[in-house]
C-alpha positions in Angstrom: -0.2 0.0 -0.1 2.6 2.6 1.2 4.5 1.9 -2.3 1.4 2.8 -4.4 1.3 6.0 -2.3 4.9 7.1 -3.0 4.4 5.9 -6.9 1.2 8.7 -6.8 2.9 11.0 -5.1 5.9 10.6 -7.5 4.0 10.8 -10.8 2.2 13.7 -9.0 5.7 15.9 -8.5 6.8 14.5 -12.4 3.6 16.3 -13.4 4.5 19.2 -11.8 7.8 19.6 -13.0 7.0 19.0 -16.3 3.8 21.3 -16.3 6.8 24.1 -14.8 9.2 23.2 -17.0 6.4 24.2 -20.2 5.9 27.4 -18.1 9.4 28.5 -17.8 10.0 27.5 -21.2 10.7 30.4 -23.6 12.6 30.3 -27.2 16.1 31.6 -27.3 15.3 34.7 -29.2 12.5 35.4 -26.5 13.1 36.6 -22.4 10.6 36.3 -19.6 9.2 39.2 -18.5 6.0 41.2 -17.0 2.9 41.8 -19.4 3.5 45.6 -19.1 7.0 45.2 -20.6 5.8 43.4 -24.1 3.5 45.6 -25.2 2.7 43.5 -28.4 1.0 41.5 -26.0 0.4 44.1 -23.4 -1.9 45.6 -25.9 -3.9 42.7 -26.6 -4.8 41.8 -22.9 -8.0 43.7 -22.2 -10.2 43.2 -19.1 -13.3 41.8 -20.5 -12.8 37.6 -19.9 -12.8 36.6 -23.4 -9.8 38.6 -24.3 -7.8 37.2 -21.2 -9.2 33.6 -22.4 -8.2 33.9 -26.1 -4.4 35.3 -24.2 -3.8 32.6 -22.3 -4.5 30.3 -25.0 -2.7 32.3 -27.6 0.6 33.2 -25.3 3.0 31.4 -23.6 3.7 32.7 -20.0 6.6 32.0 -18.3 7.2 31.3 -14.0 6.8 34.0 -11.2 7.2 34.5 -8.0 4.3 34.6 -5.5 3.0 37.8 -5.8 4.8 38.5 -8.9 3.0 40.2 -11.9 1.9 37.8 -14.5 4.9 37.1 -16.8 5.0 36.6 -20.3 7.4 35.1 -22.9 8.3 38.0 -25.1 10.8 38.3 -28.5 13.4 40.3 -27.6 12.6 42.7 -30.3 8.9 43.2 -29.1 9.9 44.2 -25.5 9.3 48.2 -24.6 13.2 48.6 -25.0 13.5 51.8 -27.4 9.6 51.7 -27.9 8.1 54.8 -27.8 6.7 55.6 -24.2 5.3 58.6 -21.9 6.8 59.7 -19.0 4.7 60.0 -15.9 4.2 63.4 -16.2 3.1 62.2 -19.7 5.8 63.7 -22.1 6.8 61.8 -25.1 9.9 59.7 -25.0 12.2 56.6 -25.5 12.3 53.2 -23.3 16.6 53.2 -23.3 19.1 52.4 -21.0 19.9 55.1 -18.6 23.7 55.2 -20.1 21.8 56.8 -23.0 19.5 59.7 -21.5 20.7 62.3 -19.7 18.6 63.0 -17.5 18.2 59.7 -15.9 22.0 59.7 -16.0 22.1 62.7 -14.2 19.6 61.0 -11.3 22.0 58.2 -10.9 25.1 60.2 -10.8 23.4 62.2 -7.8 23.6 65.1 -9.7 20.1 66.0 -9.6 17.5 66.5 -6.8 16.8 63.1 -5.6 13.6 64.0 -4.5 13.0 64.4 -8.0 9.9 62.1 -9.0 11.6 61.3 -12.6 13.5 58.1 -12.1 10.7 56.7 -9.9 9.0 53.4 -10.5 6.6 54.9 -13.0 8.8 56.2 -15.2 10.7 52.7 -15.5 9.8 51.3 -18.3 11.7 48.1 -18.5 13.9 45.8 -16.2 16.8 43.4 -17.6 16.5 40.3 -15.0 20.5 39.5 -16.6 22.1 42.5 -15.3 19.2 43.4 -12.9 19.0 47.2 -14.9 16.5 49.3 -15.0 15.5 51.0 -18.2 13.6 54.5 -18.1 11.0 56.1 -20.4 13.6 58.9 -21.5 11.9 62.6 -22.9 12.9 62.9 -26.3 15.4 65.7 -25.8 17.5 63.8 -23.5 17.7 60.5 -25.3 21.4 60.2 -27.2 21.4 57.3 -29.2 20.8 56.0 -32.4 17.3 54.5 -32.1 16.2 50.7 -32.5 13.5 51.3 -35.0 15.8 53.2 -37.4 16.7 50.8 -40.0 21.0 50.4 -40.3 20.7 52.0 -43.7 19.2 55.3 -41.8 21.7 54.8 -39.0 24.9 54.4 -41.4 23.9 57.9 -43.3 23.2 59.9 -40.6 27.2 58.5 -39.2 28.7 59.3 -43.0 31.9 61.8 -42.5 30.5 65.5 -42.7 30.6 67.3 -45.6 33.2 69.7 -46.3 32.4 72.9 -47.7 35.9 73.9 -48.7 36.7 72.2 -52.3 38.6 68.7 -52.7 41.8 69.2 -54.7 44.4 66.6 -56.4 48.0 67.6 -56.8 50.8 66.7 -59.4 52.7 65.1 -56.9 50.1 62.9 -57.0 49.0 64.0 -52.7 44.3 64.5 -52.5 43.4 67.1 -50.4 41.4 70.2 -50.0 41.8 74.2 -51.2 42.2 75.7 -47.8 44.0 79.3 -47.1 47.2 79.1 -46.9 47.7 79.8 -43.2 45.5 76.4 -42.5 47.6 74.7 -43.5 49.5 73.1 -41.0 51.8 70.8 -43.0 52.6 73.6 -45.4 52.9 76.3 -42.3 55.6 73.7 -40.9 57.8 72.7 -43.9 57.6 76.5 -45.2 56.0 79.2 -43.4 58.6 78.8 -40.4 60.8 79.0 -42.7 60.2 81.8 -44.5 56.9 83.5 -42.1 56.7 86.3 -44.7 56.2 84.1 -47.6 53.8 85.9 -50.4 51.3 84.1 -52.1 52.3 84.9 -55.9 55.3 83.6 -55.2 53.3 79.6 -54.4 54.3 77.2 -57.8 50.9 77.5 -59.7 50.4 73.6 -58.8 49.8 74.1 -55.5 47.3 77.1 -55.9 43.3 77.0 -56.4 40.8 78.9 -57.9 39.1 81.0 -55.3 36.1 83.9 -55.0 38.0 85.5 -52.2 39.1 89.0 -52.2 41.9 88.0 -50.5 42.7 84.6 -52.0 45.9 82.2 -50.8 43.9 79.1 -51.6 45.9 76.2 -51.9 46.2 72.6 -52.3 46.7 71.4 -49.0 47.3 67.3 -48.7 45.0 65.5 -46.1 47.0 65.1 -42.9 49.1 61.5 -42.2 47.6 61.3 -39.0 44.3 63.7 -38.7 44.3 64.2 -34.8 47.5 65.4 -34.5 47.7 68.6 -33.0 48.1 72.1 -34.9 51.7 73.9 -34.5 51.0 75.7 -31.6 51.9 74.7 -27.9 48.8 75.7 -26.2 46.7 73.5 -28.3 46.7 70.6 -26.5 45.4 72.6 -23.5 42.1 72.4 -25.2 42.6 68.4 -25.8 39.3 67.0 -27.6 39.1 64.1 -24.5 37.8 67.6 -22.3 35.2 69.2 -24.6 32.3 69.0 -26.4 31.3 65.7 -25.6 28.2 63.8 -27.5 27.7 60.0 -27.9 26.2 60.2 -31.8 25.3 62.6 -33.9 21.7 62.0 -34.1 21.6 63.7 -31.1 21.1 67.1 -32.9 19.4 66.0 -36.1 16.0 67.2 -35.6 13.7 70.0 -34.1 14.4 73.3 -33.2 13.8 73.6 -29.8 16.5 72.3 -27.3 16.6 70.4 -24.5 17.7 71.2 -21.1 21.6 70.9 -21.2 21.9 69.7 -24.7 24.7 72.8 -25.6 25.9 72.9 -22.2 28.5 75.5 -23.6 26.1 78.1 -24.6 26.7 81.3 -22.8 24.9 84.9 -22.0 26.7 88.1 -21.8 24.7 90.2 -19.0 24.6 94.0 -19.4 22.7 96.0 -17.3 19.8 98.5 -18.8 18.2 101.0 -16.4 19.6 98.6 -13.9 17.9 95.4 -14.6 20.0 92.3 -16.1 20.0 91.7 -19.6 21.6 89.5 -22.1 22.9 91.9 -24.6 25.2 89.0 -26.4 25.9 85.2 -27.1 29.0 83.2 -26.5 30.8 79.8 -26.2 32.7 78.0 -23.0 36.0 76.8 -24.6 37.8 76.7 -21.8 36.6 76.8 -17.8 37.9 80.5 -17.6 37.7 81.6 -21.3 34.2 82.7 -23.4 34.5 83.4 -27.2 32.2 85.5 -28.9 32.1 88.5 -31.0 34.4 91.9 -30.9 31.4 93.6 -31.7 29.8 92.9 -28.6 31.9 95.6 -26.9 31.3 98.4 -28.6 27.3 98.3 -27.7 26.0 100.8 -26.0 25.4 98.3 -23.2 28.4 96.9 -22.4 28.7 93.1 -20.8 29.4 92.5 -17.5 28.9 89.5 -16.3 28.5 85.9 -18.3 25.9 83.5 -17.3 26.0 79.8 -18.2 24.0 76.7 -17.8 20.8 78.7 -18.8 18.2 77.6 -20.9 15.1 79.7 -20.4 15.3 83.1 -20.2 12.1 83.9 -18.5 13.1 81.9 -15.3 15.2 81.4 -12.8 15.2 77.8 -12.4 14.9 75.5 -15.4 13.3 72.2 -14.7 11.8 69.0 -16.8 10.4 66.4 -15.2 11.0 68.3 -11.9 15.0 68.1 -12.4 15.6 71.9 -11.8 18.9 73.7 -12.5 19.7 77.3 -11.7 22.5 79.3 -14.1 25.2 80.4 -12.7 26.4 83.5 -13.2 30.4 85.0 -13.2 32.3 88.5 -12.9 34.3 89.3 -16.1 37.6 90.0 -15.3 38.8 91.5 -18.7 38.2 90.7 -22.3 40.1 90.7 -25.5 39.3 92.1 -28.6 40.9 91.1 -32.2 42.9 94.4 -32.6 42.5 94.4 -36.7 38.3 94.6 -35.4 36.9 97.7 -37.7 33.3 97.2 -37.1 33.0 95.3 -40.4 30.8 92.2 -39.8 32.8 88.8 -40.7 36.1 90.8 -40.5 37.9 89.8 -36.6 34.9 89.9 -35.4 36.7 88.0 -32.4 36.6 88.3 -28.6 38.1 86.4 -25.8 35.9 87.1 -22.3 38.1 85.8 -19.2 36.2 85.0 -16.4 36.7 86.2 -12.6 37.3 82.3 -11.2 37.0 79.2 -13.2 33.6 77.9 -14.3 32.4 74.7 -12.9 32.5 72.1 -15.4 29.1 70.0 -14.9 28.3 67.1 -17.3 24.9 68.4 -19.5 25.0 71.4 -17.4 28.1 73.8 -17.9 30.8 72.1 -20.2 33.3 73.3 -22.8 32.7 73.4 -26.7 35.8 71.6 -28.8 37.9 74.3 -31.2 39.4 72.9 -34.5 42.7 72.6 -32.8 43.7 69.4 -34.8 45.2 69.4 -38.0 41.8 68.1 -39.7 39.7 69.7 -38.1 41.5 73.2 -39.0 40.7 72.1 -42.7 37.5 71.9 -42.4 34.1 74.6 -43.3 31.2 71.6 -42.9 28.7 72.3 -45.4 26.0 72.3 -42.8 26.4 73.8 -39.6 24.4 73.8 -36.2 23.1 77.4 -34.9 22.0 77.3 -31.3 20.2 80.4 -30.2 17.6 82.6 -28.3 16.9 83.9 -32.1 14.0 85.0 -34.3 11.1 81.9 -33.9 9.1 81.1 -37.1 6.6 84.0 -36.1 8.9 86.8 -35.4 9.1 86.7 -31.5 12.2 86.8 -29.8 11.9 83.3 -27.8 13.0 82.4 -24.8 13.8 78.9 -24.6 17.2 78.4 -26.5 16.4 76.9 -29.9 18.6 76.0 -33.0 18.4 75.4 -36.5 20.6 74.1 -39.4 22.2 76.9 -41.3 23.8 75.4 -45.3 27.3 76.6 -45.8 27.1 78.8 -49.1 29.7 78.1 -51.9 28.4 81.2 -53.9 29.0 84.0 -52.1 27.3 87.3 -52.1 30.2 90.3 -52.9 30.2 91.2 -48.8 31.1 87.6 -47.8 34.1 86.8 -50.1 36.8 87.1 -47.6 38.4 83.5 -46.2 37.8 84.3 -42.8 34.2 84.6 -43.5 31.2 81.8 -43.3 28.1 82.9 -45.2 25.5 80.5 -44.5 21.6 80.3 -45.0 19.0 78.0 -43.1 16.8 75.5 -45.1 13.7 78.2 -45.4 15.7 81.4 -45.5 16.5 81.9 -41.9 18.5 83.9 -40.5 20.0 85.1 -37.0 18.2 86.8 -34.7 18.7 89.8 -32.6 21.0 88.7 -29.6 22.5 85.8 -31.2 25.8 87.8 -32.5 28.8 86.0 -31.0 27.2 82.5 -30.7 28.5 79.4 -32.3 28.3 77.6 -35.8 29.0 74.2 -35.0 28.8 70.7 -35.8 29.6 67.1 -34.4 32.6 65.1 -36.3 34.5 62.3 -36.0 37.5 61.9 -33.3 38.5 58.5 -33.5 35.6 56.1 -32.7 33.8 59.0 -30.9 32.0 62.2 -31.8 32.7 65.5 -30.6 30.7 69.1 -31.0 33.3 71.8 -32.8 32.9 75.0 -33.1 34.0 76.3 -36.4 31.8 79.2 -37.2 31.2 82.5 -34.5 28.2 84.6 -35.8 28.8 88.2 -36.5 26.7 90.3 -38.4 25.8 93.0 -35.6 22.6 92.9 -33.7 19.7 95.1 -35.9 16.4 93.9 -36.1 15.3 91.5 -38.1 12.4 89.2 -39.3 12.1 85.7 -40.6 11.8 87.0 -43.8 14.8 88.8 -44.3 16.6 86.5 -46.9 19.7 88.5 -46.4 23.1 85.7 -45.9 24.3 86.8 -42.6 28.0 86.6 -42.3 30.2 84.7 -39.8 33.5 84.4 -38.5 35.4 80.8 -39.3 37.5 79.8 -36.3 39.8 77.9 -37.7 41.4 80.8 -39.3 41.7 82.9 -35.8 42.7 79.5 -33.9 46.2 81.0 -33.4 45.3 84.1 -32.2 42.4 82.4 -29.7 45.2 80.8 -28.3 47.9 83.1 -27.8 45.4 85.8 -25.9 44.5 82.2 -23.8 46.5 82.2 -20.3 46.3 78.7 -19.9 
């Protein structure tokens, strides 16, 4: 009798084991996740019993601990990772790893207020059992990786090398390169200009010369550098090392939209002056070093002179900028001194460049206050990107001066108007005829370019053209300063 009882108990246990095995079994390309992390199945399950019954029959459920929510075998491509979602504050976003979400990263690093509602359970959109990591519904403006619903072809297109508006060329000695002003060919400088600093362009062999529309042309065919990331010939070039500036994971961060995310361009600076005893922004600039701001010389010829610099500002109309209860206030520094180019004669685009020294080093905080890169490598020095990103508190579509930082894509013109035909000038216009707005003077024209296997945001231009009132219908081409043309002046005047 006892043997029969033992046999029955054994068979019952075997049945239970087999049932559990069937329940726990997921295919290799599946993961066992709570239903809410598998949108394709979650959206089918309805409260009505008939739908629940159908779901139980159609989908394969996997094991759950006592008290856990239902789990289902979900294809890895069908999980919520990379999919559209809504944050706890009903903002549209993507479900991403916290390493690819600026906002979540700040929370986890502790630089964001710990009592903020963001990064709570309500914003967790997926949990990986493999490594115990939570994924977060990240607002679109803070996602910094290519999304999984982009095809590889689209992703590849967006990662292509930046097009250079400077013409390519072939020399009779077999070298290929780009047509650049003679002073921007660092290799030529090392071989020739260092020995003959007063070399006249007219004495250059015709085989090295390039055609140019510039009235002051010294355009020559400069061979591609053997090591593109070698620094230019200046003792201070390494002080602005690309490892410590312009951090950006991929160029997709700034491909679309016109309103910048909080902390998206952490090098943006506002030069402040006093109007009727009230602080007001009079010009824009960029943080290029903890102690220095790059801006336009014309900013110091205005009736209201800059006396301080604000960093980390996003919305000019508020004391604090908040997203998902992540609040940050700008930091203001007094101006210790400033240096304008000695050759500036108030002509837009001609030597309209200045350096501002802060009274003390700015506190560098990732995604809040961080310097932009300058063209201090040989490859970057030979670049004038065909497309440039212009972040600014400039004009909106309806002609208003916005309070929130925005950006637009500018196209470098190869056929330049008569007032923009100098080697040190960049002539650019937006795709819809957009130009720069009032208060944009001194701001950057920038682009994300490769640095090894990574990307860096580099400032190639500096917005000039004065501060006259414009409208979005004004089709005049604005003139900007080519930063690379003045890179040695910049380095020479920095006390670093």
